[in-house]
C-alpha positions in Angstrom: 80.1 260.5 162.2 78.7 259.7 158.4 80.5 262.9 157.8 83.6 262.1 159.4 83.5 258.6 157.6 83.1 260.1 154.2 86.3 262.6 154.8 88.3 259.5 155.8 87.9 257.3 152.9 88.1 260.5 150.9 91.7 260.6 152.4 92.8 257.0 152.2 91.8 257.3 148.8 93.7 260.4 148.0 96.9 258.3 150.0 96.7 254.9 148.3 98.8 255.5 145.1 101.1 256.7 147.3 100.9 253.7 150.2 101.1 251.4 147.3 104.7 250.0 146.4 105.8 251.9 143.3 108.4 249.9 140.7 112.0 251.2 141.6 113.4 253.3 139.3 115.3 251.8 136.3 119.0 253.1 135.5 120.7 252.6 132.4 119.5 250.3 129.6 119.5 246.8 129.7 121.6 244.4 126.7 121.7 241.1 126.4 124.1 238.6 124.6 122.3 235.2 124.5 123.4 232.2 123.0 122.4 228.7 123.0 123.4 225.6 121.1 121.5 222.4 120.8 122.9 221.0 117.3 126.4 220.9 116.8 128.5 220.9 113.1 131.0 218.3 114.4 129.4 215.0 114.5 131.9 214.1 117.2 130.3 216.3 119.5 127.6 215.2 121.0 123.7 216.9 120.4 122.3 218.8 123.4 118.3 218.4 123.4 117.0 221.7 124.6 119.8 224.6 125.1 118.4 226.5 121.8 114.7 226.8 123.7 116.3 227.7 126.8 118.0 230.4 125.4 115.2 231.5 123.2 112.9 231.2 126.8 115.6 233.6 128.3 115.5 236.1 125.4 111.8 236.1 125.9 111.5 236.8 129.4 114.4 239.3 128.9 111.5 240.7 126.4 108.4 240.4 128.2 109.7 241.1 132.0 109.0 244.4 133.7 111.4 246.0 132.7 112.2 244.4 129.0 115.5 244.6 127.3 116.1 247.0 125.0 118.5 244.9 122.9 119.0 241.3 122.7 121.5 239.4 120.5 120.2 236.0 120.2 122.2 233.4 118.5 121.1 229.6 118.5 122.5 226.2 116.7 124.4 227.8 113.3 123.9 230.7 113.9 126.4 230.7 117.1 129.8 230.5 115.3 132.7 231.4 116.9 132.6 234.1 114.8 129.2 235.4 115.6 129.8 235.1 119.2 133.0 237.4 119.2 130.8 239.8 117.0 128.4 239.8 119.7 131.0 240.4 122.7 132.1 243.2 120.5 129.2 244.6 120.4 128.4 244.6 124.2 131.9 246.0 125.0 131.2 249.2 122.5 127.7 249.7 123.6 128.0 249.4 127.1 127.7 252.6 129.2 128.0 253.2 133.4 124.9 251.6 134.9 123.6 249.7 131.9 122.6 246.5 133.2 124.2 243.2 131.1 123.1 239.9 130.7 124.9 237.2 129.4 123.8 233.8 128.9 125.3 230.6 127.5 123.5 227.3 127.1 125.8 224.9 125.4 128.6 222.5 125.7 131.4 223.5 128.0 134.8 221.7 128.3 138.3 221.8 129.5 141.3 220.8 126.4 142.7 217.9 128.3 145.5 217.4 125.3 147.3 220.4 126.2 149.4 220.9 129.5 147.7 224.4 129.8 144.0 223.2 131.0 142.0 225.6 129.6 138.3 225.9 129.9 136.0 226.7 127.2 132.5 227.1 126.1 131.9 225.2 122.5 130.5 227.1 119.7 128.1 226.2 116.7 131.3 225.3 114.8 133.6 223.8 117.1 136.0 220.9 116.1 135.7 217.8 118.4 138.4 217.9 120.9 140.6 220.8 119.5 139.2 223.9 121.0 142.2 226.4 121.1 141.2 229.1 118.7 138.4 227.8 117.8 136.3 227.8 121.1 134.8 230.5 123.5 137.7 230.6 125.9 136.6 231.1 129.5 139.8 233.5 130.4 138.0 235.6 127.6 134.3 236.0 128.9 136.2 236.2 132.5 137.8 239.6 130.7 134.4 240.3 129.0 133.0 240.7 132.4 135.9 242.3 134.3 135.9 245.2 131.5 132.1 246.0 131.6 132.0 245.9 135.6 135.1 247.4 136.4 136.3 249.7 133.8 132.8 250.5 132.1 131.1 250.4 135.4 128.1 248.6 134.1 126.1 245.7 136.0 126.7 242.7 134.5 124.6 239.4 134.7 127.0 235.9 133.7 124.5 233.0 133.2 126.4 229.7 131.9 124.6 226.6 131.5 127.1 224.1 130.3 128.7 221.5 131.5 132.0 221.5 133.5 131.1 225.7 133.8 131.7 226.2 137.2 135.0 228.1 136.5 133.2 230.8 135.5 131.6 231.4 139.1 133.3 232.3 142.9 136.6 233.5 143.6 138.6 231.9 140.9 137.1 234.1 138.0 138.0 237.3 139.9 141.0 239.1 138.2 143.7 239.1 141.5 145.6 242.0 139.9 142.8 244.6 140.0 143.4 248.1 142.0 141.2 248.2 145.6 138.8 250.5 144.1 138.4 247.8 140.7 137.8 245.2 143.2 135.0 247.1 145.2 133.2 248.0 141.8 133.6 244.2 140.6 132.1 242.9 143.8 129.3 245.5 143.7 128.8 245.3 139.7 128.9 241.5 138.8 126.8 238.3 139.2 127.8 235.0 138.1 125.8 231.8 138.1 126.6 228.6 136.8 123.9 225.7 136.3 126.6 223.4 138.1 129.9 222.9 139.8 133.2 222.6 137.8 133.1 218.7 137.9 129.4 217.8 137.4 127.1 218.0 134.3 124.1 220.2 133.7 121.2 218.4 133.3 118.0 218.6 130.9 115.1 216.6 130.2 111.1 217.0 130.7 111.2 219.9 132.8 108.7 222.3 131.6 108.0 220.6 128.5 111.5 219.9 127.3 114.5 222.4 129.0 117.5 222.6 131.2 116.3 221.5 135.0 118.8 225.1 135.7 117.3 227.2 133.2 113.8 225.8 133.8 114.2 227.0 137.6 116.3 229.7 136.6 113.3 231.5 134.6 110.4 230.8 137.2 112.2 232.3 140.0 113.1 235.7 138.1 109.6 235.8 136.9 108.5 236.0 140.3 108.8 232.7 142.0 111.8 233.4 144.3 110.6 236.7 145.5 110.3 235.7 148.8 109.6 239.1 150.6 106.4 239.6 148.4 108.2 242.9 147.7 107.9 242.5 143.8 111.5 242.3 143.4 113.8 239.4 143.0 117.2 239.6 144.9 120.1 237.2 143.7 119.9 235.8 147.1 116.2 234.9 146.9 117.0 233.3 143.5 119.6 231.4 144.5 117.5 230.0 147.5 114.9 229.2 145.1 116.9 227.6 141.9 120.0 226.0 144.2 117.8 223.3 146.2 115.1 222.7 143.8 117.7 221.9 140.9 120.0 219.7 143.6 116.9 218.4 144.7 115.6 217.5 141.1 118.3 215.8 139.6 119.2 213.4 142.5 115.6 212.4 142.5 115.2 212.2 138.4 119.0 211.4 137.4 120.2 208.1 138.3 123.9 208.5 139.8 123.9 212.3 139.0 124.4 215.4 141.2 124.2 218.9 140.3 125.0 222.1 142.1 124.6 225.7 141.1 126.7 228.0 142.1 125.7 231.8 142.7 128.3 234.8 143.2 127.7 238.2 143.7 126.1 241.1 146.2 123.0 239.4 147.7 120.9 242.3 147.7 121.3 242.5 143.5 118.1 243.5 142.0 117.9 240.6 139.4 114.5 241.8 138.3 111.4 243.6 139.1 108.0 241.2 139.1 105.5 241.9 136.6 102.0 240.8 138.7 100.2 239.9 135.5 103.0 237.2 134.2 103.4 236.1 137.3 99.4 235.6 137.9 99.6 233.6 134.5 102.7 231.6 135.4 101.3 230.3 138.8 98.3 229.1 136.9 100.1 227.0 134.4 102.3 225.4 137.1 99.2 224.7 139.4 97.7 221.5 137.0 100.8 219.6 137.5 102.1 220.7 140.6 103.2 216.7 142.1 103.0 216.6 145.6 106.4 217.4 146.7 106.4 220.3 144.6 108.3 219.1 141.7 106.2 220.0 138.1 107.8 217.8 135.8 106.6 217.8 131.9 103.2 219.4 132.5 104.0 223.0 133.7 104.7 226.5 131.9 106.2 225.8 128.4 107.9 229.2 129.0 106.3 231.0 125.8 108.4 230.6 123.1 108.2 233.6 120.5 106.6 233.0 117.6 109.2 233.3 114.6 109.7 236.7 113.3 109.5 237.9 109.8 112.9 236.8 108.0 115.5 239.1 108.0 117.0 239.8 104.8 120.5 240.5 106.1 120.6 237.6 108.1 119.0 235.4 104.9 121.4 236.9 102.6 124.8 235.9 104.6 123.2 232.4 105.3 122.8 231.3 101.8 126.0 232.9 101.0 127.3 231.0 103.3 125.3 227.4 102.5 126.0 227.6 98.6 129.9 228.1 99.0 129.6 231.0 97.1 132.1 232.9 100.0 134.8 230.3 99.5 135.0 230.7 96.0 135.9 234.4 96.4 138.9 235.6 95.8 140.9 238.2 97.4 144.4 238.3 96.3 144.4 241.7 94.2 142.0 243.5 96.8 142.4 242.5 100.0 146.0 244.4 100.6 144.4 247.6 99.1 142.2 248.2 102.4 138.1 247.7 103.4 136.8 249.9 100.7 138.3 247.7 97.8 137.4 244.6 99.6 133.9 245.9 99.7 133.5 246.9 96.2 134.6 244.1 95.2 132.5 241.6 97.2 129.7 244.2 96.0 130.4 243.9 92.3 130.5 240.1 92.5 127.1 239.6 94.5 125.8 241.9 91.8 127.2 239.7 88.8 126.6 236.6 90.1 123.6 235.3 91.4 124.4 231.9 92.2 124.0 231.9 96.3 120.3 232.6 95.5 118.0 230.1 97.1 116.3 227.8 94.9 112.9 228.9 93.4 110.6 226.8 95.7 111.5 228.6 98.7 110.0 231.8 97.6 110.2 234.0 100.8 114.0 233.5 101.2 114.9 234.0 97.8 112.5 237.3 98.0 114.0 238.5 100.8 118.3 237.7 99.7 117.0 239.7 96.7 115.5 242.6 98.7 119.1 243.2 100.4 120.7 243.1 97.1 118.7 245.8 96.4 119.5 247.5 99.5 123.6 246.9 98.6 123.1 248.6 95.9 121.8 251.9 97.4 123.4 255.1 97.1 123.4 256.0 101.1 123.4 253.9 104.2 123.9 255.3 107.8 126.9 254.3 110.0 124.9 251.3 111.4 123.8 249.7 108.6 127.4 249.6 107.3 129.2 248.7 110.5 126.5 245.6 110.1 127.2 244.8 106.6 130.8 244.9 107.3 130.8 242.8 110.3 128.2 240.2 108.6 131.2 239.7 105.7 133.7 239.3 108.5 132.0 236.8 110.0 131.0 234.8 106.9 134.9 235.0 105.5 136.0 233.6 108.9 133.2 230.9 108.4 134.3 229.8 105.2 137.9 229.5 106.4 137.6 227.6 109.7 135.1 225.1 107.7 138.3 224.4 105.7 140.8 223.8 108.8 137.7 221.8 110.4 137.4 219.2 107.5 141.4 218.8 108.1 141.1 218.2 111.4 138.2 215.7 111.0 140.1 213.8 108.3 138.3 214.5 105.6 139.8 213.0 102.9 138.9 215.4 99.8 140.6 217.6 101.9 143.5 215.8 102.6 143.8 215.0 99.0 143.6 219.0 98.3 147.2 219.5 100.5 148.9 216.2 98.9 151.8 217.2 96.9 150.3 216.1 93.7 147.4 218.4 94.2 149.4 221.3 94.6 148.5 223.0 91.4 145.4 222.6 92.0 144.3 223.5 95.5 144.5 226.7 95.2 145.3 227.6 98.6 146.8 231.2 98.1 142.9 232.4 98.2 142.6 231.5 102.0 145.1 233.9 103.5 143.4 236.7 101.3 140.3 235.2 102.8 141.6 236.5 106.2 143.1 238.8 105.4 139.6 240.7 103.7 138.4 240.2 106.9 140.9 241.6 109.2 140.4 244.7 106.8 136.9 244.8 107.8 137.4 244.7 111.5 138.9 246.8 114.1 142.1 245.2 115.9 140.3 245.7 119.2 137.5 243.3 117.7 137.4 239.8 119.7 138.0 237.9 116.5 140.7 239.8 115.0 143.3 237.7 117.1 141.9 234.2 115.8 141.9 235.6 112.1 145.3 236.6 112.4 146.2 232.8 113.5 144.2 231.6 110.9 145.5 233.8 107.9 149.2 232.6 108.7 148.5 228.9 109.0 147.2 229.2 105.7 150.0 231.0 104.4 151.9 228.2 105.6 149.9 225.6 103.9 150.0 227.9 101.0 154.1 227.8 101.2 154.3 224.0 101.6 152.6 223.4 98.7 154.2 225.7 96.4 157.7 224.3 97.2 157.1 220.8 96.8 159.5 221.0 93.7 162.0 223.2 95.3 161.6 222.4 99.0 165.3 220.6 98.8 167.0 224.3 98.0 168.0 225.7 101.5 166.5 229.7 100.3 163.2 227.8 100.2 163.5 225.9 102.9 163.8 228.6 105.4 161.1 230.5 104.0 158.7 227.8 104.4 160.0 227.1 107.9 159.4 231.1 109.0 155.8 230.9 107.1 155.0 227.8 109.2 156.6 229.3 112.3 154.3 232.6 111.8 151.0 231.2 113.6 153.4 230.1 117.2 154.5 234.2 116.9 151.0 234.8 117.9 150.3 231.9 120.2 152.1 228.9 121.2 149.0 227.0 122.1 147.8 225.9 118.8 147.6 222.3 118.1 146.9 222.8 114.1 149.7 224.7 114.3 152.1 222.5 116.1 151.6 219.1 114.8 152.3 219.7 111.4 153.5 222.4 109.5 150.5 224.0 107.4 
């Protein structure tokens, strides 16, 4: 009998690994574009409190989950300009392969431009001007097109998450293309998940949840980490996540935010696997939640702080271009001669100027930033670079050029006195507006036409060409030939888009 028991125990011991549930296989790589903006450049746009923290927490979850993301592009606050976000979209287009899992996360302001008849929805970038979104903010229709392309035509699995006011237009049947073939529709339904923090007529709330987070992102991340795993099979499906997140968000907002309601919207296949549960991480989460758990199950202010990552070491390229933009160095560049000559001429001029003019360097007391800038400057002069490094340089420079020109437009829209005075006729000889069309032309040379930033650059290039033409024609505007030339220059932006307020309200 004892011998039989020994054999039985030995057999069970051998079979035990097979009896335990193994992690399901992960197909493809995982990519993520994560955007969180709490601080906006335009004072007319009210800053948020925790959107940047929410994005950092979501990125940290992706880094540390059971199957960590292979590559994450995190853009917060001043890094999340319109140009940088468009470049992130381009990165996803180029990187995605069949069966890849792609997360797209936005925590920011969302709004509808009510001053135009088109009533278009937008997600606001860091440098979006107040109440002027067309070509200055991320269009909801462009996000929908991106998700459609990735899921239906690249056959990637896409999870789109937006924690923004009035972001409900990104979820539900209204977001799905009506002209797709049946096969493409089936792919789209199987490959897409869309989650928004609230309905289109609601506001996404933020506050004391988790020590300071948006209520939706707080429960979303906790659910993904394993609290939503109702079947205890170490997987979190979309249906389980919806069942966990939606009622808690709706209840908390009703109880803690007077006069407000918030109902997250989930769209996609119920069994879409959102993540694999890490037992150790879930145990830590439960331990952190327990002390602050109220009788009604809501943990306000005490619970998990979502373990925000410690700041990484300085990235020389990021520090270098931040210094270029902050010092005004970019605006002073004159690409008029070199921009028409092509990409290499633009790069050569830029590299020569950077090498001969160090005015962009941070002040001496910022030793680390100054050293990082010098390190990248030395890399620029190195003889050989791989294709990835070169592409990153070109895209960073294009973003910096766009941001410099965008800043000029935003100042004018905001009624900046100095900028308005530059455009006055009596200042036409000193404004030097011929530089700005060349600035955008140089950026266009650095990007391929399929890049999402290419079209906005074209519009703004023509816009500044109109401004320059008007300023130069002050003495001869009464002559028919000059008048007609001015009208053609000023009308160029409208050939690209009829929905551009800055082009329709005033020539130039």
